[in-house]
KOLDREN-756520 format. One line per field, with one value per residue: z negated, x negated, y of N, C-alpha, C in turn; residue number from 0. Coordinates in nm, 3 decimals, decimal comma. Example, Ala and Ser with C-alpha at 12.3 -4.5 7.8 and 13.67 -1.06 7.14 Angstrom:
<atoms>
nz	c(-0,780;-0,708)
nx	c(-1,319;-1,285)
ny	c(-0,569;-0,225)
caz	c(-0,780;-0,714)
cax	c(-1,230;-1,367)
cay	c(-0,450;-0,106)
cz	c(-0,780;-0,787)
cx	c(-1,320;-1,290)
cy	c(-0,330;0,003)
num	c(0;1)
</atoms>
This chain:
<atoms>
nz	c(-3,755;-3,467;-3,197;-2,869;-2,575;-2,295;-1,953;-1,904;-1,719;-1,774;-2,014;-1,926;-1,736;-1,905;-2,071;-1,885;-1,764;-1,942;-1,945;-1,860;-1,755;-1,614;-1,704;-1,581;-1,633;-1,455;-1,344;-1,309;-1,368;-1,132;-0,946;-0,874;-0,947;-0,930;-0,750;-0,518;-0,582;-0,832;-1,185;-1,349;-1,182;-1,161;-1,421;-1,418;-1,234;-1,365;-1,584;-1,455;-1,368;-1,612;-1,688;-1,473;-1,515;-1,717;-1,966;-2,070;-2,110;-2,178;-2,480;-2,502;-2,533;-2,411;-2,149;-2,071;-2,071;-1,932;-1,898;-1,786;-1,943;-2,180;-2,133;-2,093;-2,348;-2,494;-2,380;-2,484;-2,742;-2,713;-2,645;-2,540;-2,282;-2,165;-2,169;-1,996;-1,763;-1,712;-1,692;-1,459;-1,266;-1,304;-1,230;-0,958;-0,871;-0,934;-0,759;-0,517;-0,535;-0,482;-0,210;-0,171;-0,351;-0,482;-0,425;-0,674;-0,668;-0,594;-0,723;-0,569;-0,454;-0,683;-0,760;-0,543;-0,547;-0,800;-0,776;-0,588;-0,736;-0,841;-1,073;-1,272;-1,232;-1,369;-1,358;-1,603;-1,717;-1,819;-1,631;-1,386;-1,289;-1,032;-0,894;-0,919;-0,783;-0,531;-0,459;-0,448;-0,232;-0,028;-0,005;0,053;-0,160;-0,315;-0,299;-0,446;-0,705;-0,989;-1,163;-1,266;-1,533;-1,642;-1,681;-1,707;-1,816;-2,029;-2,285;-2,459;-2,675;-2,631;-2,472;-2,412;-2,682;-2,791;-2,825;-2,652;-2,361;-2,296;-2,438;-2,297;-2,047;-2,122;-2,219;-1,992;-1,807;-1,944;-2,116;-2,388;-2,613;-2,657;-2,424;-2,234;-2,073;-2,091;-1,895;-1,947;-1,934;-2,138;-2,484;-2,596;-2,446;-2,535;-2,803;-2,786;-2,683;-2,895;-3,083;-3,002;-2,988;-2,758;-2,573;-2,474;-2,216;-2,181;-1,942;-1,849;-1,674;-1,672;-1,813;-2,058;-2,172;-2,271;-2,543;-2,693;-2,607;-2,686;-2,965;-3,011;-2,999;-2,790;-2,624;-2,447;-2,243;-1,930;-1,668;-1,412;-1,160;-0,967;-0,874;-1,104)
nx	c(-7,566;-7,414;-7,296;-7,401;-7,207;-7,185;-7,242;-7,029;-6,849;-6,710;-6,825;-7,089;-7,047;-6,959;-7,185;-7,386;-7,257;-7,262;-7,520;-7,796;-8,036;-8,202;-8,401;-8,609;-8,747;-9,011;-9,123;-8,905;-8,633;-8,653;-8,807;-8,949;-9,254;-9,466;-9,390;-9,503;-9,766;-9,846;-9,817;-9,970;-10,179;-10,300;-10,392;-10,585;-10,768;-10,849;-10,976;-11,191;-11,314;-11,404;-11,584;-11,767;-11,865;-12,037;-11,935;-11,859;-11,646;-11,301;-11,106;-10,931;-10,648;-10,606;-10,693;-10,500;-10,271;-9,975;-9,946;-10,083;-10,138;-10,225;-10,490;-10,593;-10,557;-10,722;-10,970;-11,002;-11,076;-11,336;-11,464;-11,471;-11,574;-11,550;-11,271;-11,197;-11,308;-11,162;-10,909;-10,931;-10,962;-10,722;-10,537;-10,597;-10,517;-10,244;-10,160;-10,218;-10,029;-9,794;-9,730;-9,608;-9,407;-9,079;-8,784;-8,544;-8,211;-7,976;-8,114;-8,252;-8,037;-7,921;-8,118;-8,109;-7,838;-7,813;-7,980;-7,834;-7,636;-7,743;-7,879;-8,173;-8,430;-8,662;-8,944;-9,052;-9,310;-9,517;-9,683;-9,935;-9,969;-10,055;-9,972;-9,692;-9,635;-9,727;-9,543;-9,308;-9,364;-9,390;-9,128;-8,987;-8,883;-8,982;-8,897;-8,669;-8,733;-8,816;-9,031;-9,313;-9,400;-9,650;-9,902;-10,226;-10,464;-10,684;-10,607;-10,403;-10,248;-10,096;-9,895;-9,557;-9,431;-9,483;-9,378;-9,493;-9,496;-9,226;-9,182;-9,354;-9,226;-8,984;-9,079;-9,209;-9,000;-8,838;-8,624;-8,407;-8,402;-8,144;-8,008;-8,079;-8,100;-8,235;-8,325;-8,435;-8,614;-8,722;-8,786;-8,967;-8,922;-8,667;-8,723;-8,904;-8,735;-8,553;-8,726;-8,766;-8,515;-8,367;-8,092;-8,039;-8,022;-8,019;-8,169;-8,102;-8,250;-8,257;-8,054;-8,145;-8,254;-8,056;-7,975;-8,210;-8,257;-8,016;-8,030;-8,232;-8,112;-7,984;-7,756;-7,596;-7,589;-7,688;-7,664;-7,722;-7,836;-7,681;-7,432;-7,459)
ny	c(-4,750;-4,614;-4,807;-4,756;-4,670;-4,894;-4,896;-4,715;-4,512;-4,272;-4,183;-4,139;-3,936;-3,734;-3,689;-3,614;-3,405;-3,192;-3,111;-2,899;-2,956;-3,236;-3,503;-3,754;-4,072;-4,239;-4,499;-4,737;-4,600;-4,443;-4,586;-4,913;-4,924;-5,106;-5,303;-5,410;-5,430;-5,604;-5,538;-5,701;-5,768;-5,525;-5,497;-5,700;-5,593;-5,361;-5,468;-5,585;-5,356;-5,249;-5,452;-5,447;-5,198;-5,233;-5,273;-5,510;-5,806;-5,759;-5,832;-6,151;-6,115;-5,874;-5,916;-6,100;-5,955;-5,803;-5,541;-5,252;-5,030;-5,131;-5,196;-4,942;-4,832;-5,002;-4,937;-4,684;-4,738;-4,799;-4,570;-4,220;-4,176;-4,430;-4,457;-4,251;-4,349;-4,587;-4,474;-4,320;-4,521;-4,657;-4,460;-4,439;-4,693;-4,690;-4,491;-4,611;-4,815;-4,685;-4,693;-4,938;-4,938;-5,002;-4,835;-4,753;-4,857;-4,612;-4,411;-4,213;-4,082;-3,975;-3,790;-3,610;-3,530;-3,415;-3,193;-3,051;-2,936;-2,714;-2,734;-2,809;-3,058;-3,287;-3,505;-3,721;-3,892;-4,171;-4,267;-4,180;-3,839;-3,793;-4,023;-4,011;-3,771;-3,839;-4,034;-3,882;-3,716;-3,907;-4,000;-3,774;-3,619;-3,422;-3,154;-3,150;-3,177;-3,009;-3,013;-3,208;-3,393;-3,568;-3,829;-3,704;-3,748;-3,943;-3,998;-4,190;-4,136;-3,916;-3,995;-4,116;-4,310;-4,055;-3,715;-3,538;-3,515;-3,469;-3,233;-3,070;-3,056;-2,931;-2,686;-2,579;-2,553;-2,388;-2,466;-2,549;-2,826;-2,930;-2,881;-3,059;-3,384;-3,708;-3,982;-4,300;-4,615;-4,762;-4,848;-4,673;-4,444;-4,364;-4,319;-4,105;-3,909;-3,880;-3,775;-3,515;-3,415;-3,441;-3,552;-3,888;-4,141;-4,481;-4,686;-4,996;-5,215;-5,484;-5,741;-5,827;-5,606;-5,445;-5,470;-5,400;-5,138;-5,020;-5,037;-4,856;-4,611;-4,442;-4,211;-4,338;-4,637;-4,761;-5,000;-4,964;-4,734;-4,644;-4,425;-4,277)
caz	c(-3,629;-3,370;-3,074;-2,754;-2,467;-2,188;-1,822;-1,921;-1,629;-1,839;-2,109;-1,850;-1,680;-2,014;-2,114;-1,779;-1,731;-2,033;-1,939;-1,760;-1,697;-1,619;-1,702;-1,542;-1,632;-1,316;-1,316;-1,362;-1,322;-0,997;-0,858;-0,931;-0,894;-0,905;-0,676;-0,421;-0,649;-0,966;-1,298;-1,398;-1,094;-1,200;-1,543;-1,377;-1,169;-1,465;-1,663;-1,372;-1,372;-1,739;-1,684;-1,376;-1,571;-1,822;-2,096;-2,113;-2,089;-2,285;-2,556;-2,426;-2,534;-2,314;-2,016;-2,041;-2,077;-1,804;-1,909;-1,766;-2,050;-2,285;-2,099;-2,118;-2,493;-2,536;-2,337;-2,575;-2,863;-2,680;-2,639;-2,447;-2,146;-2,116;-2,145;-1,873;-1,654;-1,685;-1,648;-1,318;-1,187;-1,318;-1,147;-0,817;-0,844;-0,934;-0,635;-0,413;-0,550;-0,431;-0,072;-0,173;-0,459;-0,438;-0,483;-0,753;-0,600;-0,647;-0,786;-0,478;-0,443;-0,806;-0,753;-0,446;-0,591;-0,914;-0,723;-0,514;-0,832;-0,884;-1,200;-1,252;-1,260;-1,386;-1,383;-1,726;-1,703;-1,864;-1,512;-1,349;-1,212;-0,892;-0,835;-0,911;-0,677;-0,403;-0,430;-0,410;-0,096;0,064;0,012;0,077;-0,277;-0,390;-0,303;-0,539;-0,839;-1,034;-1,239;-1,301;-1,656;-1,638;-1,733;-1,637;-1,909;-2,075;-2,424;-2,461;-2,789;-2,582;-2,389;-2,486;-2,753;-2,832;-2,760;-2,580;-2,221;-2,294;-2,482;-2,185;-1,947;-2,179;-2,227;-1,857;-1,741;-2,032;-2,167;-2,523;-2,608;-2,655;-2,290;-2,141;-2,089;-2,041;-1,863;-1,953;-1,937;-2,245;-2,621;-2,618;-2,386;-2,624;-2,924;-2,754;-2,672;-3,030;-3,155;-2,964;-2,991;-2,625;-2,558;-2,380;-2,158;-2,157;-1,818;-1,871;-1,543;-1,697;-1,921;-2,185;-2,225;-2,324;-2,689;-2,747;-2,580;-2,768;-3,102;-3,018;-3,027;-2,684;-2,624;-2,362;-2,168;-1,798;-1,605;-1,271;-1,132;-0,863;-0,923;-1,228)
cax	c(-7,583;-7,307;-7,339;-7,372;-7,130;-7,265;-7,177;-6,904;-6,859;-6,660;-6,927;-7,202;-7,007;-6,955;-7,321;-7,456;-7,183;-7,295;-7,664;-7,847;-8,158;-8,211;-8,536;-8,609;-8,868;-9,044;-9,127;-8,781;-8,518;-8,671;-8,858;-9,032;-9,384;-9,557;-9,319;-9,594;-9,895;-9,799;-9,888;-10,069;-10,295;-10,365;-10,466;-10,703;-10,863;-10,904;-11,070;-11,310;-11,377;-11,477;-11,696;-11,865;-11,925;-12,129;-11,868;-11,825;-11,509;-11,207;-11,055;-10,836;-10,512;-10,602;-10,704;-10,377;-10,158;-9,912;-9,927;-10,210;-10,163;-10,299;-10,631;-10,627;-10,568;-10,843;-11,086;-11,016;-11,145;-11,478;-11,518;-11,404;-11,623;-11,488;-11,130;-11,189;-11,347;-11,047;-10,797;-10,953;-10,933;-10,578;-10,469;-10,617;-10,435;-10,104;-10,137;-10,214;-9,904;-9,682;-9,698;-9,522;-9,308;-8,941;-8,691;-8,432;-8,085;-7,901;-8,199;-8,277;-7,911;-7,906;-8,211;-8,058;-7,709;-7,833;-8,035;-7,729;-7,551;-7,816;-7,947;-8,311;-8,465;-8,805;-8,989;-9,133;-9,358;-9,650;-9,764;-10,016;-9,903;-10,093;-9,888;-9,555;-9,627;-9,744;-9,415;-9,212;-9,398;-9,360;-8,984;-8,930;-8,804;-9,050;-8,823;-8,557;-8,788;-8,872;-9,155;-9,357;-9,478;-9,699;-10,038;-10,340;-10,576;-10,700;-10,562;-10,270;-10,172;-10,008;-9,792;-9,439;-9,325;-9,514;-9,288;-9,573;-9,456;-9,093;-9,200;-9,418;-9,122;-8,893;-9,149;-9,237;-8,875;-8,770;-8,500;-8,406;-8,378;-8,001;-7,953;-8,138;-8,075;-8,346;-8,294;-8,554;-8,584;-8,796;-8,761;-9,053;-8,854;-8,559;-8,786;-8,958;-8,621;-8,504;-8,825;-8,754;-8,375;-8,307;-8,001;-8,096;-7,946;-8,107;-8,146;-8,134;-8,260;-8,233;-7,957;-8,216;-8,293;-7,941;-7,976;-8,324;-8,234;-7,903;-8,078;-8,319;-8,026;-7,945;-7,615;-7,529;-7,676;-7,638;-7,741;-7,742;-7,850;-7,583;-7,316;-7,487)
cay	c(-4,676;-4,638;-4,874;-4,670;-4,732;-4,953;-4,888;-4,641;-4,396;-4,150;-4,139;-4,086;-3,807;-3,635;-3,658;-3,542;-3,284;-3,083;-3,085;-2,805;-3,014;-3,382;-3,558;-3,895;-4,153;-4,270;-4,642;-4,794;-4,522;-4,391;-4,691;-5,018;-4,881;-5,218;-5,408;-5,471;-5,448;-5,638;-5,478;-5,797;-5,757;-5,399;-5,531;-5,777;-5,504;-5,270;-5,547;-5,597;-5,223;-5,241;-5,546;-5,396;-5,077;-5,270;-5,268;-5,645;-5,853;-5,723;-5,946;-6,233;-6,061;-5,764;-5,977;-6,172;-5,864;-5,763;-5,396;-5,181;-4,934;-5,200;-5,182;-4,802;-4,815;-5,073;-4,858;-4,571;-4,784;-4,809;-4,435;-4,127;-4,200;-4,553;-4,430;-4,171;-4,439;-4,673;-4,390;-4,283;-4,640;-4,682;-4,360;-4,477;-4,811;-4,646;-4,416;-4,715;-4,890;-4,604;-4,734;-5,057;-4,924;-5,023;-4,738;-4,804;-4,827;-4,500;-4,309;-4,101;-4,008;-3,898;-3,677;-3,513;-3,479;-3,326;-3,068;-2,980;-2,862;-2,596;-2,760;-2,852;-3,197;-3,312;-3,641;-3,726;-4,029;-4,210;-4,293;-4,065;-3,733;-3,811;-4,127;-3,960;-3,672;-3,910;-4,099;-3,778;-3,673;-4,018;-4,014;-3,640;-3,581;-3,318;-3,027;-3,162;-3,196;-2,882;-3,028;-3,343;-3,399;-3,706;-3,850;-3,643;-3,764;-4,081;-4,009;-4,251;-4,084;-3,811;-4,056;-4,162;-4,237;-3,919;-3,618;-3,439;-3,494;-3,406;-3,094;-3,000;-3,029;-2,831;-2,557;-2,529;-2,516;-2,292;-2,522;-2,602;-2,970;-2,962;-2,859;-3,156;-3,527;-3,788;-4,121;-4,382;-4,759;-4,828;-4,800;-4,556;-4,328;-4,323;-4,267;-3,973;-3,817;-3,855;-3,694;-3,374;-3,374;-3,449;-3,663;-3,984;-4,252;-4,594;-4,760;-5,137;-5,278;-5,626;-5,759;-5,846;-5,476;-5,372;-5,467;-5,324;-4,996;-4,975;-5,022;-4,738;-4,496;-4,348;-4,172;-4,437;-4,729;-4,798;-5,108;-4,926;-4,592;-4,612;-4,353;-4,202)
cz	c(-3,531;-3,244;-2,954;-2,649;-2,357;-2,059;-1,833;-1,837;-1,694;-1,937;-2,036;-1,790;-1,787;-2,055;-2,010;-1,746;-1,819;-2,032;-1,830;-1,692;-1,715;-1,609;-1,672;-1,567;-1,488;-1,284;-1,385;-1,310;-1,179;-0,900;-0,941;-0,873;-0,852;-0,833;-0,581;-0,475;-0,795;-1,076;-1,352;-1,313;-1,124;-1,326;-1,506;-1,318;-1,269;-1,556;-1,587;-1,373;-1,499;-1,736;-1,591;-1,428;-1,686;-1,961;-2,146;-2,085;-2,207;-2,363;-2,475;-2,422;-2,438;-2,173;-1,974;-2,039;-1,937;-1,801;-1,896;-1,878;-2,168;-2,259;-2,126;-2,268;-2,548;-2,501;-2,431;-2,704;-2,840;-2,676;-2,533;-2,303;-2,085;-2,083;-2,016;-1,750;-1,614;-1,635;-1,502;-1,227;-1,189;-1,229;-0,999;-0,780;-0,843;-0,803;-0,515;-0,415;-0,493;-0,293;-0,069;-0,288;-0,403;-0,504;-0,561;-0,686;-0,672;-0,700;-0,695;-0,460;-0,567;-0,803;-0,659;-0,495;-0,708;-0,867;-0,654;-0,606;-0,881;-1,018;-1,174;-1,298;-1,271;-1,401;-1,506;-1,741;-1,764;-1,747;-1,472;-1,266;-1,064;-0,823;-0,818;-0,794;-0,539;-0,362;-0,383;-0,269;0,004;0,095;0,027;-0,038;-0,354;-0,403;-0,399;-0,685;-0,882;-1,101;-1,261;-1,425;-1,671;-1,678;-1,645;-1,718;-1,955;-2,215;-2,430;-2,579;-2,748;-2,492;-2,475;-2,555;-2,813;-2,760;-2,667;-2,439;-2,210;-2,337;-2,371;-2,080;-1,997;-2,178;-2,087;-1,787;-1,826;-2,073;-2,313;-2,514;-2,593;-2,518;-2,188;-2,175;-2,024;-2,016;-1,859;-1,969;-2,045;-2,381;-2,648;-2,557;-2,481;-2,752;-2,901;-2,745;-2,809;-3,107;-3,123;-2,962;-2,856;-2,621;-2,452;-2,333;-2,130;-2,027;-1,838;-1,737;-1,552;-1,817;-2,057;-2,250;-2,295;-2,475;-2,744;-2,724;-2,668;-2,911;-3,118;-3,034;-2,915;-2,696;-2,543;-2,296;-2,035;-1,740;-1,457;-1,260;-1,021;-0,926;-1,053;-1,201)
cx	c(-7,471;-7,363;-7,304;-7,289;-7,223;-7,183;-7,038;-6,911;-6,814;-6,762;-7,046;-7,168;-7,006;-7,095;-7,394;-7,389;-7,218;-7,444;-7,699;-7,973;-8,155;-8,357;-8,527;-8,746;-8,889;-9,035;-9,009;-8,663;-8,530;-8,716;-8,923;-9,170;-9,470;-9,488;-9,412;-9,733;-9,864;-9,884;-9,995;-10,196;-10,372;-10,447;-10,595;-10,810;-10,927;-11,003;-11,201;-11,388;-11,460;-11,602;-11,806;-11,935;-12,020;-12,068;-11,825;-11,681;-11,421;-11,164;-10,950;-10,695;-10,497;-10,606;-10,575;-10,254;-10,102;-9,889;-10,061;-10,241;-10,236;-10,450;-10,678;-10,646;-10,692;-10,968;-11,110;-11,087;-11,295;-11,544;-11,448;-11,446;-11,559;-11,341;-11,112;-11,216;-11,229;-10,929;-10,810;-10,919;-10,784;-10,499;-10,480;-10,529;-10,286;-10,069;-10,133;-10,081;-9,784;-9,637;-9,604;-9,422;-9,167;-8,849;-8,579;-8,302;-8,013;-7,986;-8,222;-8,152;-7,889;-7,994;-8,155;-7,928;-7,723;-7,884;-7,928;-7,635;-7,619;-7,888;-8,085;-8,334;-8,617;-8,829;-9,080;-9,181;-9,496;-9,741;-9,837;-9,937;-9,933;-10,004;-9,744;-9,541;-9,645;-9,614;-9,313;-9,237;-9,358;-9,212;-8,911;-8,838;-8,863;-8,972;-8,705;-8,603;-8,862;-9,008;-9,185;-9,446;-9,524;-9,846;-10,144;-10,468;-10,580;-10,645;-10,419;-10,186;-10,075;-9,897;-9,674;-9,471;-9,362;-9,420;-9,361;-9,522;-9,319;-9,103;-9,262;-9,315;-9,025;-8,956;-9,169;-9,111;-8,789;-8,630;-8,516;-8,362;-8,230;-7,937;-8,003;-8,096;-8,191;-8,300;-8,424;-8,520;-8,661;-8,760;-8,845;-8,994;-8,747;-8,616;-8,843;-8,846;-8,566;-8,597;-8,813;-8,610;-8,309;-8,214;-8,054;-7,993;-8,047;-8,071;-8,195;-8,135;-8,240;-8,139;-8,024;-8,254;-8,178;-7,949;-8,089;-8,308;-8,122;-7,946;-8,164;-8,240;-7,999;-7,797;-7,533;-7,634;-7,609;-7,725;-7,765;-7,760;-7,754;-7,464;-7,337;-7,478)
cy	c(-4,714;-4,704;-4,788;-4,742;-4,783;-4,951;-4,826;-4,514;-4,266;-4,094;-4,077;-3,950;-3,699;-3,592;-3,573;-3,410;-3,166;-3,047;-2,985;-2,858;-3,165;-3,422;-3,707;-3,956;-4,199;-4,420;-4,710;-4,715;-4,469;-4,501;-4,802;-4,996;-4,999;-5,334;-5,481;-5,497;-5,477;-5,578;-5,571;-5,793;-5,629;-5,421;-5,603;-5,685;-5,407;-5,342;-5,566;-5,466;-5,208;-5,330;-5,495;-5,271;-5,106;-5,272;-5,407;-5,681;-5,810;-5,848;-6,021;-6,175;-5,943;-5,820;-6,046;-6,082;-5,838;-5,612;-5,325;-5,082;-4,999;-5,190;-5,039;-4,777;-4,884;-4,993;-4,741;-4,610;-4,795;-4,673;-4,350;-4,151;-4,324;-4,533;-4,350;-4,257;-4,526;-4,591;-4,352;-4,401;-4,671;-4,586;-4,395;-4,596;-4,777;-4,575;-4,510;-4,789;-4,815;-4,652;-4,853;-5,054;-4,940;-4,920;-4,807;-4,762;-4,713;-4,386;-4,188;-4,017;-3,922;-3,774;-3,569;-3,448;-3,383;-3,190;-2,986;-2,902;-2,735;-2,613;-2,819;-2,996;-3,209;-3,462;-3,636;-3,869;-4,051;-4,246;-4,166;-3,965;-3,749;-3,913;-4,079;-3,863;-3,735;-3,977;-3,995;-3,728;-3,781;-4,027;-3,879;-3,596;-3,464;-3,189;-3,031;-3,169;-3,069;-2,897;-3,175;-3,334;-3,544;-3,709;-3,786;-3,660;-3,910;-4,104;-4,061;-4,203;-3,975;-3,864;-4,098;-4,294;-4,102;-3,823;-3,521;-3,410;-3,428;-3,260;-3,010;-2,962;-2,921;-2,692;-2,497;-2,480;-2,422;-2,340;-2,560;-2,748;-3,005;-2,945;-2,959;-3,298;-3,602;-3,931;-4,200;-4,529;-4,834;-4,770;-4,677;-4,430;-4,274;-4,262;-4,127;-3,870;-3,781;-3,762;-3,545;-3,325;-3,369;-3,570;-3,759;-4,086;-4,363;-4,664;-4,903;-5,208;-5,430;-5,639;-5,770;-5,713;-5,403;-5,360;-5,382;-5,175;-4,942;-4,949;-4,896;-4,608;-4,398;-4,313;-4,272;-4,524;-4,758;-4,908;-5,080;-4,776;-4,549;-4,541;-4,277;-4,053)
num	c(0;1;2;3;4;5;6;7;8;9;10;11;12;13;14;15;16;17;18;19;20;21;22;23;24;25;26;27;28;29;30;31;32;33;34;35;36;37;38;39;40;41;42;43;44;45;46;47;48;49;50;51;52;53;54;55;56;57;58;59;60;61;62;63;64;65;66;67;68;69;70;71;72;73;74;75;76;77;78;79;80;81;82;83;84;85;86;87;88;89;90;91;92;93;94;95;96;97;98;99;100;101;102;103;104;105;106;107;108;109;110;111;112;113;114;115;116;117;118;119;120;121;122;123;124;125;126;127;128;129;130;131;132;133;134;135;136;137;138;139;140;141;142;143;144;145;146;147;148;149;150;151;152;153;154;155;156;157;158;159;160;161;162;163;164;165;166;167;168;169;170;171;172;173;174;175;176;177;178;179;180;181;182;183;184;185;186;187;188;189;190;191;192;193;194;195;196;197;198;199;200;201;202;203;204;205;206;207;208;209;210;211;212;213;214;215;216;217;218;219;220;221;222;223;224;225;226;227)
</atoms>
């Protein structure tokens, strides 16, 4: 597999220049959603929600996780009602986190600048649609975003790396995969893009992510959203 270029402005310009639509993951490329409400604290609260609902304490590996999606996936093993219960609580906590979310440097400029070219932009995220839309309203970015394809259900099987959300954005905006570029900060983002044939750019917010994202097969990797 060819190693993708890292922080290569010319490569990024070439990739983005040939795209008619830009898809952005939310938590990472646009903002640090849990900057003020740590994801580990969200896990703790979701575990309490399960316990208070009479579902007992989750296994230790779930309670110790720093990823709220692990609790959502665990709830799904208990049943549809339990998954819906946790998803509703998770959505409320994500939306609460919006107030203290930290914008990613350069991300808002990218959203505005892309829109100014007349091309369309969508947010494609495993986070809840309610939280994404609340963030866009808070930062006056909604008018620059054509569509939000994000979680509205408890079924984690439809979340990335599943291609479902990307396919939803492509279908709604009437684009073929070859005309879009997706910027994501996780291996699951890159895998979802590959599954639908959308070119991707990996956003490595930490140096440790460069290798894992590169191995996943994006067209390029960037360590900053400034100037993208």
